[in-house]
C-alpha positions in Angstrom: -58.8 -42.3 -57.4 -56.2 -41.3 -54.8 -53.2 -39.7 -56.4 -50.0 -41.8 -55.5 -46.8 -39.9 -54.8 -43.9 -40.9 -57.0 -41.2 -43.2 -55.4 -38.0 -41.3 -54.3 -36.0 -44.4 -54.9 -32.8 -44.4 -57.0 -33.0 -45.5 -60.4 -32.8 -49.3 -61.3 -29.5 -50.5 -62.1 -28.5 -50.2 -65.9 -26.9 -53.6 -65.8 -27.0 -56.7 -63.7 -23.9 -57.5 -61.4 -25.1 -61.3 -61.5 -27.6 -63.2 -63.4 -30.0 -62.7 -60.5 -30.0 -59.7 -58.6 -32.5 -58.7 -55.7 -33.9 -55.2 -55.0 -35.0 -54.9 -51.4 -36.6 -51.9 -49.3 -39.7 -50.8 -47.7 -42.3 -48.9 -49.5 -44.5 -46.4 -48.0 -48.3 -46.0 -48.1 -49.6 -45.0 -51.6 -46.0 -45.0 -53.1 -45.7 -45.3 -56.9 -42.6 -45.8 -59.2 -42.3 -44.0 -62.4 -43.2 -46.1 -65.7 -40.3 -47.9 -66.9 -38.9 -51.2 -68.5 -35.9 -53.4 -68.2 -33.7 -55.6 -70.3 -34.1 -58.3 -67.7 -37.2 -60.1 -66.4 -38.7 -59.1 -63.0 -40.3 -61.2 -60.3 -42.1 -58.8 -57.9 -42.8 -60.1 -54.2 -44.1 -58.2 -51.1 -42.9 -59.9 -48.0 -45.7 -57.9 -46.1 -48.5 -55.7 -47.6 -49.7 -55.8 -51.3 -48.1 -54.6 -54.4 -50.1 -53.6 -57.6 -48.0 -53.8 -60.9 -49.8 -51.8 -63.8 -48.9 -52.6 -67.5 -50.7 -52.0 -70.7 -52.2 -55.2 -70.3 -53.9 -54.7 -67.0 -53.5 -54.4 -63.2 -51.7 -57.6 -61.3 -52.1 -58.0 -57.8 -49.3 -59.4 -55.3 -50.6 -59.9 -51.8 -47.9 -61.8 -49.8 -48.7 -65.3 -51.1 -48.3 -64.3 -54.5 -45.7 -62.5 -56.9 -45.9 -60.8 -60.4 -43.8 -62.1 -63.2 -42.7 -59.4 -65.8 -40.9 -60.6 -68.9 -38.1 -58.5 -70.3 -39.1 -55.2 -72.0 -42.5 -54.7 -70.5 -43.3 -51.1 -69.7 -44.8 -51.1 -66.2 -45.4 -49.3 -62.7 -45.6 -50.5 -59.3 -47.8 -48.9 -56.6 -48.9 -49.6 -53.0 -52.1 -48.8 -50.9 -50.3 -49.3 -47.8 -46.8 -50.2 -46.4 -45.2 -53.0 -48.2 -41.9 -54.9 -48.0 -40.8 -54.7 -51.5 -38.5 -57.6 -52.7 -38.0 -57.8 -56.4 -35.9 -60.2 -58.3 -34.1 -59.2 -61.6 -33.3 -62.2 -63.8 -31.1 -62.0 -66.9 -32.9 -63.0 -70.1 -30.7 -66.0 -70.6 -31.9 -67.7 -67.3 -35.7 -67.5 -67.8 -36.3 -70.5 -69.9 -39.3 -72.4 -68.8 -40.9 -69.2 -67.1 -44.0 -67.4 -68.4 -43.8 -65.5 -71.6 -46.5 -62.9 -70.5 -47.1 -61.0 -67.2 -48.5 -63.4 -64.9 -49.6 -63.5 -61.0 -47.7 -66.6 -59.5 -48.4 -68.3 -56.3 -45.6 -68.2 -53.5 -45.6 -71.3 -51.3 -43.6 -71.2 -48.0 -40.4 -72.4 -49.5 -40.3 -70.0 -52.4 -41.1 -67.2 -49.9 -38.0 -68.2 -47.7 -35.7 -68.5 -50.7 -36.6 -65.1 -51.8 -36.0 -63.7 -48.2 -32.5 -65.6 -48.2 -31.7 -64.2 -51.5 -32.5 -60.8 -50.4 -29.8 -61.0 -47.7 -27.1 -61.9 -50.2 -24.5 -59.4 -51.4 -25.0 -57.8 -54.9 -21.9 -59.9 -56.1 -22.9 -63.2 -54.4 -20.7 -66.2 -55.2 -21.6 -67.9 -58.2 -19.8 -71.1 -57.6 -20.6 -71.7 -54.0 -23.7 -72.0 -51.8 -25.1 -68.8 -52.9 -25.3 -69.9 -56.6 -27.0 -73.1 -55.5 -29.4 -71.2 -53.7 -30.1 -68.8 -56.7 -30.4 -71.9 -58.9 -33.1 -73.5 -56.5 -35.0 -70.3 -56.4 -35.3 -70.1 -60.3 -36.3 -73.8 -60.1 -39.0 -72.9 -57.7 -40.2 -70.0 -59.8 -40.5 -72.3 -63.0 -42.7 -74.6 -60.8 -44.9 -71.7 -59.3 -48.7 -72.1 -60.2 -50.7 -69.2 -61.9 -53.1 -67.3 -59.6 -56.0 -65.3 -61.2 -55.3 -61.8 -59.5 -55.2 -60.0 -62.9 -57.6 -57.2 -64.1 -57.1 -57.1 -67.9 -57.5 -53.5 -69.2 -59.0 -52.4 -72.5 -58.1 -50.2 -75.4 -61.4 -49.3 -76.9 -62.2 -45.7 -75.7 -65.8 -46.4 -74.8 -64.7 -49.4 -72.8 -61.8 -47.8 -71.3 -64.1 -45.0 -70.1 -66.5 -47.5 -68.5 -63.4 -49.4 -66.9 -62.0 -46.2 -65.7 -65.1 -45.4 -63.8 -65.1 -48.9 -62.2 -61.4 -48.5 -61.2 -62.1 -45.1 -59.6 -65.3 -46.5 -57.6 -65.2 -50.1 -57.3 -68.6 -49.9 -55.3 -70.3 -48.7 -58.4 -73.0 -50.9 -58.8 -74.8 -49.4 -62.0 -76.3 -51.9 -64.4 -74.4 -52.5 -67.7 -77.1 -50.5 -69.7 -76.5 -47.4 -67.5 -72.8 -47.5 -67.7 -72.9 -48.0 -71.5 -75.4 -45.0 -71.9 -72.9 -42.8 -70.0 -69.9 -43.6 -72.3 -72.1 -43.3 -75.5 -72.6 -46.9 -76.3 -75.3 -49.5 -76.4 -75.5 -52.1 -73.7 -75.1 -54.9 -76.2 -72.1 -53.3 -77.6 -70.2 -52.7 -74.3 -70.9 -56.3 -73.4 -69.4 -57.5 -76.5 -66.5 -55.2 -76.2 -66.0 -56.6 -72.7 -65.7 -59.9 -73.9 -63.7 -59.3 -76.9 -61.0 -56.9 -75.2 -60.8 -58.4 -71.8 -61.7 -62.1 -72.2 -64.2 -61.6 -69.5 -68.0 -60.7 -69.1 -68.8 -57.4 -67.6 -70.1 -59.1 -64.5 -67.0 -61.3 -64.1 -64.6 -57.9 -64.7 -66.5 -56.0 -62.1 -66.6 -58.9 -59.5 -62.7 -59.2 -60.2 -62.3 -55.4 -59.6 -64.3 -55.6 -56.3 -61.8 -58.6 -55.2 -58.6 -56.7 -56.1 -59.8 -53.6 -54.4 -60.8 -55.5 -51.3 -57.3 -57.3 -51.0 -55.6 -53.7 -51.2 -57.8 -52.3 -48.6 -57.7 -55.3 -46.4 -53.9 -55.3 -46.6 -54.0 -51.6 -45.3 -55.6 -52.8 -42.1 -59.2 -51.7 -43.0 -61.7 -53.8 -41.1 -63.5 -56.6 -43.1 -67.0 -55.0 -42.1 -65.8 -51.5 -43.5 -64.4 -53.1 -46.8 -67.7 -55.1 -47.1 -70.0 -52.2 -46.8 -67.8 -49.6 -48.6 -67.7 -52.1 -51.7 -71.6 -52.3 -51.9 -72.1 -55.6 -49.9 -75.4 -55.9 -47.9 -73.5 -57.5 -45.2 -70.0 -58.7 -44.1 -71.1 -62.2 -44.3 -72.0 -61.9 -47.9 -68.6 -60.3 -48.5 -66.9 -63.1 -46.8 -68.6 -65.9 -48.7 -67.6 -64.2 -51.8 -64.1 -64.1 -50.9 -64.0 -67.6 -49.7 -65.6 -68.9 -52.7 -63.0 -67.1 -54.8 -59.6 -67.5 -52.9 -60.6 -70.4 -50.8 -60.5 -68.9 -47.2 -61.8 -66.0 -45.2 -60.1 -62.5 -45.6 -58.2 -62.8 -42.3 -56.9 -66.1 -42.7 -55.8 -65.6 -46.3 -53.9 -62.5 -45.4 -52.3 -64.1 -42.4 -51.2 -67.2 -44.4 -49.1 -65.1 -46.8 -47.0 -63.8 -44.0 -45.9 -67.5 -42.8 
C-alpha cells in the first residue's frame, strides 16, 4: 500500500465555539491525519474527491454523495487518494439525539449538500439566535433524516484473518481462492470462511467484492480511467466492471461520481 504523508494541518480545537462547528479546507493527494478522537461527534464530507475514514471497526468511504458519521470518542484517521475538499462538521454531544450510535456512511442528498456548504461559509462564532442558528438546526435535522449507505469495509481482529484482509487491502486485484489465502496465513479454508462471517458479518466473497468496490471508487475519484481501473482490479473487460458497479450503486461509474458534485 502507498505510504500516505501525514497532514500538516493544525490540531483540531480543544473545545467547540458553538454547538456545531465546521472545519473546511482542501486536502492534497495521499494525505492522512494522525489518529485521534474527539469529545464531540463528527460528520465528515468531501465536496469534491473521496475521503476514507479508518477506525478499529473498519474503513468507511465518503464520495461526494456520502458522508461518514463518527460518534464521540471514536479513534480514527482520515486519508485521501486524490485531491479532496474536506468539509467536516463537529457536533456537540448534547445535539446528536436521533443520530447513529455507531460509525456509519450516510447518503448526502442535494439539500443536505447545500446546507453543509452554506454552514462552511459561516464564521466560527455564528449567530445562534438568528438565521445562522436556523440553518444549523435544519442541517442537523437533515443529518438525522439521511439514509445509511453500505460503503463500509469491516476489519477483523483475529491475527490470521487480519493477515488475509491486510493482503487484500494491499492488493485489491488479488483473485486467489479462499483455500490458497487461508494456507498463506496458516489456517484451513473452512476456518477462514467461518472467521470472515463471524468477525465481519460478511462472507469472504462479499468482503472481497466490497474491497474491490471501495478501491474502484478511490481510483475513479483520482481521475483514473474506467478501463484502467477495471483491468487493474482483475476484470476481464470494462463492461463487466461497469455492470458490477451499476448493480451495486445503481449507476455507471461516470454518472455516479458526477452526480455527487451537484
